[in-house]
C-alpha positions in Angstrom: -12.7 -33.6 -8.6 -12.9 -32.3 -5.1 -16.3 -31.7 -3.8 -17.5 -28.6 -1.9 -17.9 -30.8 1.1 -14.4 -32.1 1.0 -13.2 -28.5 0.6 -15.2 -27.4 3.6 -13.9 -30.3 5.7 -10.4 -29.5 4.6 -10.7 -25.9 5.8 -12.4 -26.8 9.1 -9.8 -29.4 9.8 -7.0 -27.0 9.1 -8.6 -24.4 11.4 -9.2 -26.8 14.2 -5.6 -26.8 15.6 -5.1 -24.3 18.4 -1.8 -22.8 16.8 -3.4 -22.6 13.4 -6.6 -20.9 14.8 -4.3 -18.4 16.5 -2.6 -17.8 13.2 -5.9 -17.1 11.5 -7.1 -14.7 14.2 -3.8 -12.9 14.0 -3.8 -12.5 10.3 -7.3 -11.0 10.4 -5.4 -7.9 11.6 -3.3 -7.9 8.4 -0.4 -9.5 6.5 2.7 -10.6 8.4 6.0 -12.2 7.7 6.8 -15.7 9.1 9.3 -14.3 11.5 6.6 -12.0 13.0 4.1 -14.8 13.3 6.9 -16.8 15.0 7.3 -14.0 17.6 3.6 -13.8 18.3 3.1 -17.5 18.6 6.4 -18.0 20.6 7.3 -20.8 18.3 10.3 -21.5 15.9 10.0 -20.4 12.2 10.1 -23.9 10.9 7.3 -25.0 13.2 5.2 -21.9 12.2 5.9 -22.7 8.5 4.5 -26.1 8.8 1.3 -24.7 10.3 1.0 -22.0 7.6 1.6 -24.7 5.0 -1.5 -26.6 6.2 -3.6 -23.4 6.2 -2.5 -22.4 2.7 -3.1 -25.8 1.2 -6.6 -25.8 2.7 -7.2 -22.4 1.0 -7.4 -20.3 4.2 -4.2 -18.3 3.7 -2.6 -16.6 0.8 1.2 -16.8 0.6 3.4 -14.1 -1.0 7.1 -14.8 -1.6 9.3 -11.6 -1.8 12.9 -12.0 -2.0 14.1 -13.7 1.1 10.9 -13.1 2.9 7.6 -14.9 2.9 4.4 -13.2 3.9 1.0 -14.6 4.8 -2.4 -13.1 4.8 -6.0 -14.5 5.2 -7.3 -15.8 1.8 -9.6 -13.5 -0.2 -11.8 -16.4 -1.3 -15.4 -15.8 -0.1 -15.7 -19.3 1.5 -12.3 -18.9 3.2 -13.5 -15.6 4.5 -16.7 -17.3 5.9 -14.6 -19.8 7.7 -12.3 -17.3 9.2 -15.2 -15.0 10.2 -16.8 -18.0 12.0 -13.6 -18.5 13.8 -13.6 -14.9 14.8 -17.1 -15.1 16.2 -16.3 -18.3 18.2 -13.3 -16.7 20.0 -14.3 -13.7 21.9 -12.5 -10.4 21.9 -11.5 -10.9 25.6 -10.0 -14.4 25.2 -6.7 -14.3 27.2 -4.7 -15.9 24.5 -6.1 -13.7 21.7 -5.5 -10.6 23.9 -1.8 -11.7 24.4 -1.3 -12.3 20.7 -2.8 -8.9 19.8 -0.6 -7.2 22.4 2.5 -8.8 20.8 1.3 -7.7 17.4 0.9 -4.2 18.7 4.4 -4.3 20.0 5.6 -5.4 16.6 3.7 -2.6 14.8 5.0 0.0 17.3 8.5 -1.1 16.8 8.1 -0.9 13.0 6.6 2.6 13.4 9.4 3.8 15.5 12.0 2.4 13.2 10.3 4.0 10.2 10.0 7.4 12.0 13.6 7.4 12.9 14.7 6.5 9.3 12.5 9.2 7.7 13.8 11.8 10.2 17.3 10.9 9.4 17.0 11.2 5.7 14.5 14.1 5.4 17.1 16.7 4.5 18.6 14.5 1.7 15.3 12.8 0.6 15.3 13.9 -3.0 18.9 13.0 -3.6 18.3 9.5 -2.2 15.0 9.1 -4.1 16.5 10.0 -7.4 19.3 7.6 -7.1 16.7 4.8 -7.5 14.8 6.0 -10.7 14.6 8.6 -13.4 12.7 11.6 -12.2 12.1 13.2 -15.6 10.5 10.1 -17.3 8.4 9.3 -14.3 7.1 12.8 -13.7 6.3 13.3 -17.4 4.2 10.1 -17.1 2.5 11.3 -14.0 1.4 14.5 -15.6 0.3 12.8 -18.8 -2.0 10.4 -16.8 -3.3 13.2 -14.6 -4.2 15.4 -17.5 -3.8 19.2 -18.0 -6.5 20.2 -15.4 -7.0 22.7 -14.1 -7.8 20.9 -10.9 -9.7 22.3 -7.9 -7.9 20.1 -5.4 -4.9 17.8 -5.6 -4.0 15.7 -2.5 -0.6 14.0 -2.1 -0.8 11.1 0.4 2.7 10.4 2.0 4.0 13.7 0.6 7.5 13.5 2.0 9.5 16.5 0.9 6.6 17.8 -1.2 7.9 17.3 -4.7 4.5 16.2 -6.1 2.8 19.3 -4.7 5.5 21.3 -6.5 4.9 19.3 -9.7 1.2 20.1 -9.7 1.5 23.7 -8.5 0.6 25.1 -12.0 -2.4 22.8 -12.5 -4.3 23.0 -9.2 -6.1 25.8 -7.3 -5.4 24.0 -4.0 -2.8 21.5 -3.0 -2.7 19.4 0.1 0.0 17.1 1.4 -0.4 14.6 4.2 2.6 12.8 5.9 3.2 11.2 9.3 6.8 12.5 9.8 7.2 15.9 11.2 10.7 16.6 10.0 9.7 15.6 6.4 6.8 18.1 6.7 9.1 20.8 7.8 11.3 20.1 4.7 8.1 20.2 2.5 7.0 23.5 4.0 10.4 25.1 3.4 10.4 23.8 -0.1 7.1 25.2 -1.0 7.8 28.5 0.6 11.0 28.8 -1.3 9.1 28.0 -4.6 6.6 30.7 -3.8 3.7 28.1 -3.8 1.3 29.8 -1.5 -1.7 27.7 -2.4 -0.3 24.5 -0.9 -0.4 23.2 2.6 0.9 20.2 4.3 -0.3 18.5 7.5 0.5 15.6 9.7 -1.7 12.5 9.2 -1.9 8.7 9.0 -2.6 7.9 5.3 -3.9 4.5 6.3 -6.6 5.9 8.5 -9.8 7.9 7.6 -8.8 11.3 6.2 -10.8 14.5 5.9 -10.0 17.0 3.1 -13.2 19.0 3.5 -14.1 18.2 -0.2 -13.3 15.5 -2.7 -10.1 15.7 -4.6 -9.7 15.7 -8.4 -6.4 14.0 -8.2 -5.1 11.9 -5.3 -1.3 10.9 -5.5 0.3 7.9 -3.9 3.9 8.6 -5.0 6.5 6.1 -3.9 4.8 5.5 -0.6 3.0 2.1 -0.8 6.2 0.0 -0.5 6.8 1.5 2.9 3.5 0.5 4.4 2.5 -2.5 6.4 -1.0 -2.5 4.8 -0.8 -0.6 1.5 -4.3 -1.5 0.7 -5.6 0.6 3.5 -3.9 3.7 2.0 -5.4 2.7 -1.4 -8.9 2.6 0.3 -8.4 5.9 1.8 -7.4 7.5 -1.5 -10.5 6.2 -3.0 -12.6 7.5 -0.2 -11.4 11.1 -0.8 -11.2 11.2 -4.6 -14.2 12.6 -6.4 -16.3 10.3 -8.8 -14.9 12.2 -11.7 -11.4 12.2 -10.4 -8.4 9.8 -10.4 -5.8 8.3 -8.3 -2.3 8.3 -9.5 -0.1 5.6 -8.0 3.6 5.6 -8.6 5.8 2.7 -7.2 8.7 0.4 -8.0 7.9 -2.6 -10.0 8.6 -5.9 -8.1 12.4 -6.3 -7.6 14.9 -8.2 -5.6 16.9 -5.4 -3.8 16.8 -6.8 -0.2 19.2 -3.9 0.8 16.2 -1.6 0.5 14.2 -3.5 3.0 17.1 -3.8 5.5 18.6 -0.3 5.2 15.9 1.9 3.8 12.7 0.8 5.6 11.0 -0.7 2.5 8.3 -3.2 3.8 7.7 -4.4 0.2 10.0 -5.0 -2.7 7.8 -3.1 -5.1 4.1 -3.2 -6.0 2.7 -5.5 -8.7 -0.1 -5.1 -11.2 -1.8 -8.1 -9.4 -1.7 -6.2 -6.2 -3.4 -3.1 -7.7 -5.9 -5.2 -9.7 -6.9 -7.1 -6.5 -7.4 -3.9 -4.5 -9.5 -2.5 -7.3 -11.8 -5.5 -7.2 -12.3 -5.2 -3.4 -12.8 -1.4 -3.4 -14.8 -0.9 -6.6 -12.2 0.8 -8.8 -10.5 0.1 -12.0 -7.2 0.6 -13.7 -7.7 3.2 -16.3 -4.2 3.5 -17.5 -0.7 2.1 -16.8 2.8 3.1 -17.9 6.0 1.4 -17.1 9.2 3.4 -16.9 11.9 0.6 -17.2 15.2 0.7 -15.5 18.2 1.9 -17.6 20.5 -1.1 -18.0 23.5 1.3 -17.9 22.5 2.3 -14.4 22.1 -1.0 -12.4 21.2 0.7 -9.2 18.0 2.2 -10.6 14.7 0.3 -10.6 11.8 0.1 -13.0 8.7 2.1 -11.9 5.1 1.7 -12.7 2.6 4.5 -12.9 -1.1 3.8 -12.6 -4.2 5.8 -13.1 -7.0 4.5 -11.0 -10.6 5.6 -11.3 -13.9 4.7 -9.5 -15.6 1.8 -11.1 -18.1 2.4 -13.9 -21.2 2.1 -11.9 -19.9 4.6 -9.5 -18.7 7.0 -12.2 -22.0 7.0 -13.9 -23.5 8.8 -11.0 -21.4 11.9 -12.0 -21.4 11.0 -15.8 -17.6 11.5 -16.2 -15.7 10.3 -19.3 -12.5 8.2 -19.3 -10.5 6.4 -21.8 -8.1 3.5 -20.9 -4.7 3.2 -22.3 -1.6 1.2 -21.6 2.0 1.7 -22.9 5.6 1.6 -21.9 7.6 4.9 -21.7 10.2 3.3 -24.1 7.6 2.2 -26.6 
């Protein structure tokens, strides 16, 4: 059996290499693909992979394989976090190499943002048609409404609202509806759609759903509908949703189950090939929430281009909920059960 001293030595040895230390300090900023790390470090992917292998085996990094891509993030283990934070304290914010690496990372993120902005602007007018080619709208929307409940809701907030379909769906169950999206052209489509439908109690605004948001009051329902797979750091959007939901409220997350459609990453700006239950469960642990219900809408075998979708209902954790004395009852089933 490996002792704690041996584990500590392994972590410290792994972090002692200059390149591996740079990797740790870079990944503190968030998950990256091997190709992105290679660009930041100015090294070949095979060489970077050798370094990430050492860090992963030492327990300092978490590795995630997704299709043809490999992603790395700082490990969530508390002892690993302690080592990484120690490295952070030892290397100052103004260290020239660290500043250079962070500048390259900023360039990568800016390029991603520009690419995503161009993509969403180009597809805004045909967003619903594109989206519905990938999953069954009727089954998924029925599950969303079932998990949300009848209401009536004082405030429903849709993060990453796109063309505003979720606001339309909840129009009869909410006094006030608010949609947030970063893309201006998408917001214009959403406003037009809501106006045509006569939904006067809904508004949409531009905003980054991974940054602190203000709604003026807590929401009864917060929606993250088919948005997390587009994000560099979906956990940040999850955290913001929890920040604005009321203790009595719920977050409804809708996203593709893990799949292998690489064409969606290349041609449709998908950063992740779906979202897994383990992703959601891990975020719940960190942010003091729990999965109250989960429904799977499986793909129809007769329609090979469509993907399975999972719908989760997330609530603040029990000790948080007790402050407002709400009542919840977990359930789990498949739509085809």
